[in-house]
N, C-alpha and C positions, 0 to 999 in steps of 0.2 A: 398712469403709464404713458410715456412719451413715444410718439411715433416720429422717428427720424427718417430722413431721406436715405434710401437704401444705398449702400455703398456697391462698387463694382464687385462681381462675385469674386474675383481674384483678390479682392482687398478686405473681403469680410472677416471679422474675427473668427478664428478657427476654435471652436468649442469642443472639447473632447471629454466624453464619459469615461469613468475609470473601471468600475466593476464589469467584467464581462467585455470590455472594450479595449481600453489601454493594456489591462491585464486580463489573463484567462482565468480569473477567479473572482471571488467575492470577499472583500476585506471584512465584513461584518461576521460572515461565518467562519472565516480564518481566525478572527480575533476570539470568536466563541470557543473553537477548539483549542486555541492556545490557552485560554483561561481555564477551561475544563480540565485540560491536561496537568496544569499546575495546582488547581484547586478544585476538585470535583464537587465539593460541597456547595460552590457557587451556583450550581445548577438550580437549587431550591431559592436563589435569589432573583433568578431571571423573570418570573411572573411579577415581582414586585417592581423590578425595573422598567418591566414593559407597560405596567399600569401607568407609569409617569410619562409615557410616550416613547416612540421608537428613537427619538433624537437623544432621549435619556439613556436608554438602553445601549445604543452605540457610544455614547460618552463613557459609560461605566465599563464596556468592553475594551475601548480603545486604551483607556487609562491603565487597564490591568494586563493587556496582551503584551507579549513579547514577540514581535514579528521583525524579521530582518527583511526589509523592504527592498534590499539591493538585489535579493536573489528570486524576487517574485516572477512569475511566468508572464513577462511583457510580450505583447503581440507586435513582432518586428514590423509588420506592414503599417500598424498605427502609429508606430515610433517614427517610422520613415515619413509617413504623411505630415506628422506634426513638425518634424524636422524641416521638411520641405516648405510648409507654410510659414514657419519662422524665418527661414532663409529668405522668402519672399517679402519680408516685411510685414506680415500679418501679425496680428495681436493672438496669442495663443493662450487658451484658457483651460485649465483643468477644472471641470465642473462635475461634482460627485455627490452621490447620496452617502457615501462613507464620511467617517468623523474628519473634522478638518485637521486634527493632529497627525492622522495617518496620511491624509492628502498632502499636507505640507511637507512631510518627510520624502514621499514620493517625488514631489515636485523639485525638492533640493538634490535628490539623487539624480534625476534625469537632466536638470538644468534645461528644460525645453519649454517651460511655461512662463508667461509674463504675469499670470494672475491665477489664484486659486479660489473657486467657490466651492463650499463644502457644507455638510451638516454641521449646525451649531446648536448650543442649548436652545430648546423651544422650536427648532426648525429642521424638519427631515427634508432634505433637498432632493426629492425625487418628484417624478411626474409633474403635475401641474405648478407645484411649489417651485420646481427648477425652472419651468417655463416663465413664470412670474419674475423670477429673481434676474434670468437673462435679459427679459424685456426691459427690466428696470435700469439694467447696466448698459445694454447696447440698442435697445428700442426693438420693437416687435418687427420682425422680418429683416433684421439687419445682422445676422450672424449665420454661421454654418454649424451644424451640429452633428457630431460623430457619436454613435451609440449603437446598442444591440437588442433592447427588449421592448416588449409590449408597452411597458410603462412609460417609455420614451416617446410614444406617439404624440401625447401632449405637447412636448417640446419641439418635435418635428413640425407640428401644425404652425408654431410661431416663428419657425426658422425660415430663412431664405433658400437654404439648400441642405441636403442631408447626405450621410454617409451611414450605411448600415454594415455592421460588423458581426459575422457569424450570427445574424439574426434567423429566427424562423422564417420559413417561406411565406406564412400568412402576414407577418409583419412587414416583410419586405413588399408585398404585394399592396398593402395599405399606404406605404410610403409612396410607392410609384403611383397610386391613385391621386395623390396630393397634386401631381403635375409639377413638382419642383425639381431643380437641378438634382440629380441623385447618382451616387456611386456605391456600388455594392461589393463588399469583401466578404465572399462566402466562406463557410467552414470547409476544411479539406480533411480527408482521411476517412477510412471506413469505420463507422460507428460500432458495428459488430466486433470487428477486431479489436478496436480500443477497449471494449467492454470485456472481451476474453482475456486481454492483458491485465485488466484492473482486477478481475476475479482469480487471476493466476491459474487458469484451467490446467496448465502443465504441472502445477503443484498437486493436482488430484492424484498424481502417481503414487504420492506418499500414503494415500489411503488404501493402497493395495495391501498394506500391512494388516488390514482387517481380515484378509483371506489366510493369513499365516496359521491360524488355529485349524482350518479346514486342511491345509496342506500337511502340517505336522502330525495331525491325528489320522491321515489317510482316508479323508471324508470327501474327497473330490468327486465322487459318484453320488453323494447324497444331495439330491436335487433341492430338497427343502432347505437345506443348510446353505447351498449355493445361492438360492433365491433371497435369503434373508441376509446373507452376506453382501449381495448386490444392493439391497435396500439400504443397508447400513453404510455401504460405499458412497452412495448419492447422498445420504444424510450428513455424512462427515464432510463430503466434498462442498456441500452448499454452506454448512456452518463454517467451514475452514475458509471458504472464499469471503464470507462476511468479516470474519476476523482478520482476514488480510487487509480488507478495506479500511476497517477500524484502525489497524496498525498504520497503514499509509496517511490516513487522515491526521493521526496524532503525530506523524513523524514528518510532516510537510517540510518544515525548516531543515531538518538533518538530511533529508532526502535530496533537497535542493542544493546542498553543499556537496553531495556525493557525485562522483564522476560518472556512474552509472544509474543510480536510482533517481537522479534528477529528470530522467526521462520516462519515469512512471506517470500513468495518466492523470493523477491528481496533483502530483507535484508538477507536472508540465502544464497543467490546466487544460488538457484535452477533454477532461472530465471534470464537471463542476462539483464542488464540496456538497452543494444541495443534494445533487443526484446521488452522491456518495452516501450521504446520511440516510436517504430514502432507500436505497438498495440494501443497506445493513439491516434496516428494519424488515424489508420483505424476504431477504435470504434467510434471516434467523427464524422467522415465522414459518416459512417453507420447510426448514430442516427440523423443527420442532413438531410439525404437523406429521411429516413423514415418520418420525421416530415413534409415534404412537402406534405403529404397526408392528412395533418390534417389543421384546420383554423390557420389564422395568429395569434391569441391570444395565442394558444398553441406553435406555433414556438418562439414567443417572450418570453413566460414563460420558455420554454426549454433553449433558449439563456441566459436568466436572470439567471436560475439555474447554467449553465455552467460557466458564468462569475464569479458568486458568489463563487461557490465551488473552483474555481481556485485561486481567492482572498483569500479565507479562508485557502487554502493549503499554499500559499506564505506568508501571513501576519495576515488575521484576527484572526486565532486560536491561536496566541501568545498575543492577546489584552485581558485582562481579563475582564468579563462581557460581552463584545461585541460578544466573540466567542459563547457564549450559546444563545445569542439573535439570531445570524446568524443560528445556528442550528435549533432552533425552527422555524425561517423564512423559511429555506429551506424545513422543513416537511410541513408547512402550503402552500408554493409554490406548493407542489405536488397536494394538493386538488384544489388550483385555476387553475392549468394546467388541471386538470381532468374535471373542469367545462367548460374551454374553448374547450377541445377536444370534449366534448359530447354536447356542446351548451346548457347546464344546468345553469341557474342563480344561484349564490351562495348567501345565506342569511347572514346577518350581524352576526346573532347569531352562525352560523357555523364556521365563520372565527374567532369571539372573542373566542369561546370554543377552537378551535384549537390552537390559538396562546398561551394560557395559559397552556393547557395541555401538548403541546410540549415544552414549556419553563420549565415546571416541569421534563420532561424526559431528556432534555438537561442538566439539573443540576444534576440530577441522574447520568448521565454518568460522570461528572467531579467529583462528590463525590465518586463515586465507584473507580475511579482512585486514588484519594487521600487516601481513606481508605486503598487501597492495599499498597500504599507508607508507610503509618502509620505502617501497619502490618510488612512490611519488615524493618522498623526502629526498631521495637520492637525485632525482631528476631535478627538483626545485632547488636542491642544495639549501635546505631550510628545514627546521624542526617543525613538524605539523601538530605535534602534541598528541592527545588522547584520541582514540577512535571516536568520532563525533557520536553522541547519543549512547555511549557505552563507557564503562569504567576500566578500560584497558588501555595500555600503552605498549609501544613497539618493543620496549624492554621486557614485557611479559612473554614474548614469544617462545624463549627456550623453555621456560617452566610449563607452559601450556601444551608444547609439543611434548614434553616428557610426560605429562599427565595423559595426554591423548593416546600416544602410542601404548602406554601401560595398560590403559583401559581396553584398547583394542586387542592386545595380547591375553588379558584376563577373559575376555569373551571367548577366545579359542580355548583357554584352559577350561572354562566351564563347559564347552563342548566336549572336550576330552574327558572330563569326569562324567558326563552325561553318557557317553559310550559304555562306560563300565557300570552304569546304574541298572537296577532291576526293571525300570519301565522301558528300557530300550528293547528287552527282549520280547515284549508283548507287541511291538510294532514291526520288527525286522527278523528275518529268518538268519540273516548273517551279519550281526551288528559290527563285527570286526571290520568289515569293508568301509564303515564309516569313518576310519582312521584317515583315509586319504583326503577327507575334507579338511582336517586339521592344517597340513601344509599349505593347501590352496588359500585357505583364509588367512594364514600368517603372510604369505606372499602378497595377497590383496591388501591387507591392512599396512603392510610395509611400503608398498607401492603408493598407496593413497597418501601416506604421510610425506613421502619423497616428492611426489607431485605438488603437494601443497607448500613444501618448503622451497620449492623451486619457483612459485608463484604462478603455476599453471592451473590451480584449482579454481572453478567457478565458487561462487560465494556460498552456494547450496550444494552440499556434497552429495545428497540424494539426486538431484537434478543432474549433477555432473556423471554420477554413477549410471543413470539411465541413458546417457548419450555415449558412454565410454564402451568401446568394443571389447576391451580386456575384462571389464566387469561383467560383460554379457557371456563372455567365454568361461569366466569363473563360475558364473551361475549355471549354465548349462551343464558343466562338469560336475557340479554339486548335485544337480537334479539326477544325472546319470549314476552317480555314486550312490545316491539314496534308493533309486530303483534296483540297482544291482544288490543293494543290501537287503531289499524287500523280498526280491524274486529270485535270487540265486539258489540254485538247489543245494540242499543240505549235503 
């Protein structure tokens, strides 16, 4: 190793780490997710690749992954520092443990680096390996190093100056103790708020469908059923959060091309892929353990929900028509699970109504996405093609609208038939009063589809309905009608 005379601090080569520093993610894990999404069976090859060394594993993943490096979550502060260093005439170097194939692509995309040092066959360029390589190229103590992790301490010890980016406090303290020129770029934002966004806590409202059997069977005063319903609610919430994270991890590329979804925590890099994978395991185990307190039927329903949502994330959502049927089925499955959890038998009418109304809502979701694509086509005066990650085109909007409105109206027809069934007389003293619900639901379904056609619909109709005052007014009117039908004197 050659010891060279240190250059002036403002003239030192500016060496920038990639994973977690220049980009708010880790390319090895992103490559892994990309490969598993396209070929899940490669999971069984990972141990064999790893036995030949981490550099070989990274090579295999890099050559198989399909990553769009232009939309990676770059850290603007680090990009600006690098740009300023290059403008000052300093040598800028991208030095990373990621595979050289990916590192070269990023360097070409940014046009900010004079040199790229990355993992190659037989050399995993992290920690002490990276320090030795930089010492060989520039001389010990003759470069500035920008990075973020504990493994980078070995490099900072050999560097003349340090920049820490989103680094843990203990790492920053160790770098400060080295007594070298140091600049810190701390992480911003509230971690709790970021995690609540990642698990989509607001989406737990969908799990209130688990209480539908209690309400329709008039068992709201049954304390045991209500407690079991609450446990089931938490089980489904935790499990659903795990599947949302799985979906986000598998949809990183598609989300980063989306005008809204690009701000999701994993797509934006505010949460790491590693933490996402760990949280999925923890949430799923928590959900399954809680489910042991409930009947076997509920446990099987939860397992069916988990398997179906994972298949949906991996494959089913890209199959046109089947995807909306699966979404409608997952909504209905919550009601079925609620029946198993509380021990309340479900009627044919409830299940038929649920399937049709939720199919309508699933189609609303797809049409809303396509309407947004069509609006952006109009603004850009260009054809954007299919909905990214889905097998739909804007030309499909009319037929999907027809199917969706028909399904919504069929749900109202099922309700009308239910009012004349024998089962209704066991629950209501004046079932004819229930007829007032039919026009209310017809009005609500019609308005929902008009709002969607005009482009005002959020992409999740359930979440839109929760925020919509007219939906709340309709729901309150329905409850009052049901109470009147139950207690009105004969």
